[in-house]
N, C-alpha and C positions, 0 to 999 in steps of 0.2 A: 596296352595291347599293341603288338606290332601292326604296321599298316597292312590292311587286308588286301590281298590280291586273289586271283582266280584259284591258285593252288591252295592257299590257306583257307579259302572259303570251302573248297571241296573237302579238305581235311575236317573242317568244322561240321560239314554236312554228314560225312561218314561217321564221325563220333556221335552226332545226334541220332542217327539211325540206329547205331549200335546200342546207345543208351536206351532208346525207346524199346528196342527188342528185349532188353533185360528186365523190363518192368513186368513182373509176374502178376501183380494185382493192382488194378487201377480203380479208383472211385472218381467218376466224372459227374460233377454236379452242374446242371444247367444254370449258367449265370447270365442268361439273357434278361432283358428288362421284365418280361412277364413273370418268370420264375423267381427273380429277385423280389418282386412285389409280393410273391407268395411265401417268401421267407427262406429261399435257397441259401443265402449267405449265412444265415444262422445254422443251417444244416452243415455247411462247410466247417464252420468254427467248432461245432459239436463233434463232428467226425474227427477233426484234427486233435482235439483235446482228449476224446474218449479212446482213440486208438493209441495215443501216447500213454494214457493212464493204464491201459491193458498191457503195456510193455512192447507194443509194436513200433517198429521204426516207421516214421512218417516222412515222406520226401515230397517236396514241392518243386517242380520245374526240372528241366534238363540242364543242369549247371555245367558250364565248360570253363574250368579254371585256368587252362593253359592252351597253348596253340601247338603242342607237340603232336606227333603222329601216333602217340600212344592212345588207344581207344579206351574210353571210359569203361571201367570194370563194373560188374554187378555190385549193387549196394546191399545185397542181402534179400531176405524174404519180406521186406517191409511193404507198406502201402503207399502208393503214389496217388496223392490227392490233387485234383485239378478242377479249376473253374473253366468250364467250356462255354462256348457261345450257345445260341439258341438251338435246341434240338428240333424245333418246329412243331412238336406235339403239344401246343400251348393249352389245349383243353384239359390235358392230363397232368399239368405241372403242380408242384415242383417235381422235377424228374431227376432220378439218380441212376446212372448206368455203371455197371460193374464189368470190367474187362479183365482178362481176355474172353470171359464167358459170353459177353454180349447181352447180359441180363439187364432189362430195363424195368425200374420200379416207378410207379406213378402215384401222384397225390401223396408224396412222402411228407410226413410230419416229424417233429423233433422226437416224439415218443416212439417212432419207428426205427430210429438210428441204432439203438442198442441191439435190436433183433437182427438188423442187417449185418452188423459187425459180428455178432455171435454166430449166426447161421451161415451167412454167405461168405464173409471175409475169412472167418476162422475154420468153418467146417465145409464150405463149398456147397451148402444147401440153398434151395430157393425159398424165399418168403412168398408163398402162394397168394396171400391176400393183397399184396402190393402189385401184382401183375395186371397188365391190361387184359380186360375181358370183353369179348364180343360174341354175341349169340351163344353164350354158355361155354365158349372156348377161351381158355387162358393162354396167353402168349408169353413164355419166358424170354425168348430171344427178341432183341430189338429188330433184327432184320426180318423176322417172320410176321411181324404185325402188318396187316394189310395197308395201313396208313403209310408205312415206309416202303413195303415191298413193291407197291404199285407206282412208286415214284422213280425218277431217273435223276439222281442228285449229282450234279457236276459242280456248279458254282457253290452249292451248299454242302459239298462233300465234306469239307473240313469243319463246318459249323456243327458244334456239338460233339466233335471227336478229338479236338486238340485244345490245349490251353491257349486261349485267345491272346494272352499277353506274353507268351513265350516264343521268341523268334526261333529258338532252336527246334521247337516242335514243328514250326512251319518249314524249316530247313529239312527236317527228317521226312517230311511229306513232299520232297522235291521242290521245296520253295526256292525261288530265285534261279532255278535251272533255266527257265525260259528267258529270263533277263540276261543271264550269262551268254546264252546262245545268240540272242539278238545283239549283244554288245561286242562279242568277239568273232562271230561267224556270219553276220548278216549286214547288208548295207541298208541305209534308210529306205531306199526304193524297194528292196526285197521285203522289209518289214511291212510296209504299207500294202504291197502286193499280196502277201500272205493273209492279211486281215481282209482284204478285198476279195480274194479267192475263197475265203471261208464262208462268205455270205453273211457275216455277222451284221445284224441290224441293231440300231440303238434300242436298248431295253427301257428307255424312259417313256415310251409311248408312241412316238412318231414313226419309229421303225426305219429311220434313214440309214443307209449302208455306212457303217463305221469306217471301212477302208476308203471309201470315196471321200469322206470328210477329212481323214488323215492325209490323204494324198493331195487334197486341195491346199491344206496348210503347208505341206512339204514343199509345194511348188511356188509358194509365195516368195517374194524377194527376201534376200538375206536380211536378218535383223532380229529383234526381240520377238519371240513367240512364246505362247503359254499353253499349258495343259491344265484343264479345269475339270474336276469331278463334281457332278451335281448330286449331292446327298440331301437335297431339300425335298424330302418326301412328304408332301402335304395332303395327299388324297385321304379322305376318311376311310378307315379300315385297312390301310396299306402299311406294311411294316417290313417289307422285303429288304430294302436297302439298309434299314436300321439293323436288322439281324446280321447282315453281312459285315457291316462296319463294326459291330460288336463282337462277332464271332470269328471273322477271318480278315482282319484289317490289312495284313501284309499282302493279300491277293490284290487289293486295290492299289497299294503302293507299287507292287511289281507291274501291274498293268499300266499304270501311269508312267513308270520308268521306260517301259517298252514304247509307249506312245511318244514320249519325249525323244527317244532315239530315232524314231521313225520320222518325226517332223522337224527335228533340230531345235528343240526347246531346252532351256536351262532352268525353268522355274514353273512350279505348279501350285494349284490351290485345290483343297477339298472343302466344298461349301456344305455345311451340315446344319440341320435345324437346331436351333438353340434348345428345343424341347427334347433333344436326344443327348443329355449330358453324359451318359455311359458311353455312347458311340464316340463323342468328342474325346473323352478321356482315353479310351482304348486306341484311337487313332493317334493321339499325341504320344502315347506310350510306344506304339509301334514305330512311329517316325523317329523318336529318340533312340530306340534300339537299332534301327536301320542306320542312323547317323553314326552311332557308336561303332558299328561294324563296317563303316565306310561304304555302305550301299546307297547312301544319300550324301550330298555335299559336293565338295570339290574333288576332282580327279578320282572318280569312283573306280575301285578295284585297280588302281594304278594306271588308269587311262586318262585321256584328255577330256573325257565326258564328265560334265558336272550337272547336277540337278538338285535344286533346293525345293522343298515341299512345305507348304503351310496349311494350317487348318483355320477356316474362317466360319464363324458361327452366324447363321442367318438371324433375321429379326422377327421371324414368325409369320411372314407374309406368304400366302399361298402363291401369289403371282411371281415370287422369286424363283419358282421352279422353271419359269420361262427363261430361255438363254440370255437374252439381252438384259432382262431385269436382274438376273443373277449376277452378271458381270458388273452392272451398275452398282449393285449392293456391295460387292467386293471392293469396288473403288471408293466406297464411303458415301455414295449418293443414294437417294431414294430409289428403291427397286421398282422401276417402271419400264415397260417394254418400249422399244423404239421402232420406227418404221424401217422395213427391210425391202430391198437390199440397201447397203451391203450386208452380207451375212456375217455370222460370227467367225467363219473361217478366214474372212478378209479383215473384218473390223470387229474384234472382240474385246477382250480385257485390255483396258487402257489403249483402245483403238489399234491393237496389234492382232495379227492372225492368232486364232485360238482354237484348239481342239476342246470341245465340250461334249462329254459323255457322262452317263450316269454310273452309279456304283456297280450295278450288275454287269453292265457292258465292260467296264475295265476289269472286273473279276474274271470274265471269260477269256480275256486276251492271253494270259499266261498259259492256259490250257491249249489254246490254238497254236501258239508258237511252239510249245513243247511237243504236242501230239500231231500237229499238222492240220492244214485246212481241210484235207480230204476226210480226216476223222470227224471233224466238226460237221461237215456237210452230210455225213452219213446218218446224222441224228436230226429229227424233225422233218420238215417238208422241204421241197425243192427251193421255194422262194423265201422260206422262213426257217432256215436251219438252226440247229442247236436246241437248247431248252429254255424254259421261262419259269421263273419263280412267281408264285401267286400267294397272296394272303387270303386264306379261306375263312370267312367269318359269317355270322348271321345264324339263321335257323337250320344249321347243319350239325350232325352229331359230333364230328371231329373237326373242330376249328384249328387253325394253325398255319404254319408256313410250309409250302409244298413246292416241288420243282418237277416239272413234267416236260417231255419233248414237245416242241411246237407241233401243232396238229392234233394234240390230244383233245378229246371231246369234253363238253360240259358234263355229260353223263358219267364218264370215267372219273372226272374230278369230284363231282358232288356225291355220287353214289358208291363208287368203288373206293376212292381214297377218303372222301368225307364221311362215308358211312350212311348217307341218306339224310332225309329230313327228320328233325327232332320230333319226338312224341308221335311218330307214325302219321304225321300230317302229309298233305299233298304239296309237291313242289309247285310253285307259282312263277317265280321269276328270279333272275340273278342280275344284279347291278355290276357291270364290269367296267373298269376304268375310272371309277370314282365320278366326280362332278363333270369330267370331260368325256364320260362314256355313256352308254345307253343300257337299257334293260332288255334282256333276252328272255324268251319264254320256253315253254315245253317243246315247241316245234323246233327249237334250235339246240336241243340237248345233244344231238348227234352230229352237229356241225363241227368241223375241225377248227380249233382256236389258233389262228395265225393272223398276221397283220392284214393281209389282203382280204381274207374271208370276212373278218369283222368290219372292215371298211365298207364293204358292199352292203352290210346291214345297217350302216349308220352308227356303228359302235366302234370302239377301239380298245386295245389292251390297256392303254395308259401305263401307269406304273405297275399294275398287276393286282389291284384289289378286287376281290370277288365277294360280294355281299349277297348271301342266299336268303330268299324270302319264301315263306310258306303261304298257304291258302288264306290265312287271316289278315294278310297285309293289304292295306289300302295303297294302291299304286299312285293315286293322286297325292296323298300325303308324302310318299317317297319323292315324287317330283318336286313338291313344295320344299321339302327338306334340302335337296341338293341345290335348288335355285336360291334358297336362303343362304346357303353356304357360299355359293358363287357370288351373290350380290354383296355379301359382307366382305368377301376377299377381293372384289374388284379394285384395281388401283385407281380407277376414276379418270384415267388419261383420255380415253376415247368415249364419245357420247353413246354409241350403240351399246357398249357394255355397261357403262355407268348408269344410264337412264333406262335402257331397254330391259335389263335384268330387274331393275326396281319395279317397272310396270308389270313385268311378268310375275314377279313375286306377289304383288298386290292382287292380281287376277287369281292366281293359284290359292291365295289365302281366302278370297271370297268364295271360290269354288269349294274348298275344304269345309268352310263354314256354312255350306248349303245356301249361299247368297249369290251364286253366279248365274249366268245365262248362256244360252246357246251361242250368242254373239261372242261371248268370252272365248269360246273354243276356237272360233275363226281368228280372233285377235291373237291368241296364243300362237297359232300356226304362222300368222303373218309376221309377228315379232320374232319368232324363232328363225324364220328364213332371213329376215333383214339383219339380225345380229350376226348370224353365222357368216353372212356374205360381206359384212362391212366392219366387223370388230378388228382392232389393230393387231392383236396377237393371237396365237393359237389357243390360249386359254379362253379368251372371249369368244372365239369362233366355234369352240366346242361346248360352250357353257349350256347350250340349249338341248343337247343330246338327250339327257334324261326326260325332258318334257316331250320332245319329238317322239321318242321311242314309246313312252307310256301312252301318248295320244294315239299312236299307231296300233299298238297291241292291246291296250286296255281302255279303249274309248268308252266301252259300256260303263266303266266305273266313273268316268267323268260325267256321263249322261245321268247316272244315278244321283250324283250330287246336284246337277243343274236342273234336271227335269223332275225326278222323283223327290228331291230334297231329302233323300234318305239313303245313305250308303250302307250296303249289307255288311261291310267290314268294320266301319267305325260308327255305324248306327246314328249317323247324323250329328254326332257331337265329337269333340276332340278328346279321345281317350288319352289318359296319361298314366305312365307307370311311376309309382312312388315307392320309396323305401320307408318302412315303419321304423322309426328310431328306437322304439322299445324292443323290437325283435332283432335289429341289425347289431351284429357283434364286431363289425369293422374288419372282417377277414380279408377283404380286398378281392375276392374271387369275381364279383360282378364287375368291378372296375377293370380287371384284367381281361375279361371276356368281351366287354363292350367294344364293338367295332367303330363307334363314333366318338369315343373318348368323352362320353356324355356324363360319366359318373366321377365324382370327386370325393375325397375324404381321406382322413388319416387312419392308419392301422389301429384297430381296437376302438375306433370312434365311429359313430353312425355316419354312413355315407349319404350322398344326395345326388339325385338325377336332375340334370339340366334338361327340362322338357323341350327347349328349343332345339337342342341337338339330337334328342332321342327320336329314333325312327320306329320304336316299338317292335323291334325285331325279336324280342323275347330271349336273347342270349343271357341276359342277367337273371331273368326270372327262372330260367331253366337250370342255372348253376347254383342258385342261392341255397345253401344247406339248412337255413333257418326259417325259410318261408317268409322272409321279411319284405319281399317285393310283391306289390299288389297293383291291380289295375283299377283306376278310378275315373 
């Protein structure tokens, strides 16, 4: 391949767009982690073999064999088969989307493939029984389904619509246009100013202005600087970053390239949970293809700008989501936070100035550079512009990955997009922000979700996990679960977090077992305040939010445990959900729906529930087609 420059890249992009426009019939199979667990790769193989057996031409990818200005010609009336990223509608997987009609089929099985080929691919007819149905209405079109229609997908726009491993499909969607603009038309100062003017705030939870962070690194003395992407998504029930890394990895690379231009960096790292093997593989594939096209490496697009990007797998520690612990882990040290200041912008990776943002933040950057800061600020709220991706799980009809403007309400998310509470039960609470967030109640359903509004309530967006709970949930047990998680994940460096969370867990366990006292409630509040004020890092400082919020809004349930010695929700004993090995067929649906990753097992073998991780949300019980899950 001739060395890539701006002109050749534009030729490649034009060819990719033309080739995409020629694709008359596309079969997109969701190849996110959830749908893969449900067997979507087997569907892919079957579609490929069966279409070929029926004499149909099957094409995979937008291949570009030369660099001439001759645009790719149509390949005929064949079928273009693609593995897309996560569609977001995880409750309905495995998902198959047919384009250009926009038909979405749900819960697709191997035995459905022949009918899809026969009716939809060959005859243009719709297979009614595979359509999504709500309140007696079937929705043939993907865009008409309320779950999608009521979202505002920006960062997730390409997830589920393009082949995640094909760089040409990303180019066809104006991929790397923003990077070109930043490289050839903008100064480092102008790049940082555009991000600052956009009001983009870090989507990792803290909400610190990204532009201010970038500009601080830019102004540091000349020398080695780093750009680091935090993909260590450890909150229970959160999978937004995973889906972006799996479904649109080039958006992250492009965002990091722009950041590198803005701050003067020549090297970057993407830190990914080792538990995300698919994300790791797709990132490595994307980096290799970007290097092949000279979009990464030395003298990018024939300029003096060089940038090298690496993928670093984390060791599974929740604390490595904290900035200084993350950089320590990349360096090969134990992931433990350090005292601040100095901040990461001054003393980050290998003691050098470092830009550290999460996956969603970097993915938003190309959109801002391409469309302008004013466009970005027109979405969301004044102080929290743009959109936010959430992982919606728990006792809600439609679980999955969603994206809404900042300022959207819980009512809109849970009832309009999520379809309301399962089995017609009453909404009780939603846990937002994972172990670092708090529980919100019915009185908060119409409150706008943004960084500042949540902070006033003692909650936070966190990475974006939303666990919905119904009327049968014991909130004391919820608090105990999150405290157990935090205590297990404490790095142990500081006494408040190491010892304080341990004592709080002991107290909460006593209360759940109906062995607590009124004095225990006072002690919980005192410990919560002390830990929040004295813990070393942000994770420790926010560890008590689930306890503080449940004590505030559900104190009556604590009193039921310590005074009445009888909880109306758990009946004074620890209920557990168990899987009957005689009835379990090993389909994996319960494992896919569990927001806490409490279920394990191999396909076609009986699965097991880890009762220590289980919060009894009922997601597994509601989706089991064999009635194998029971409460004991």
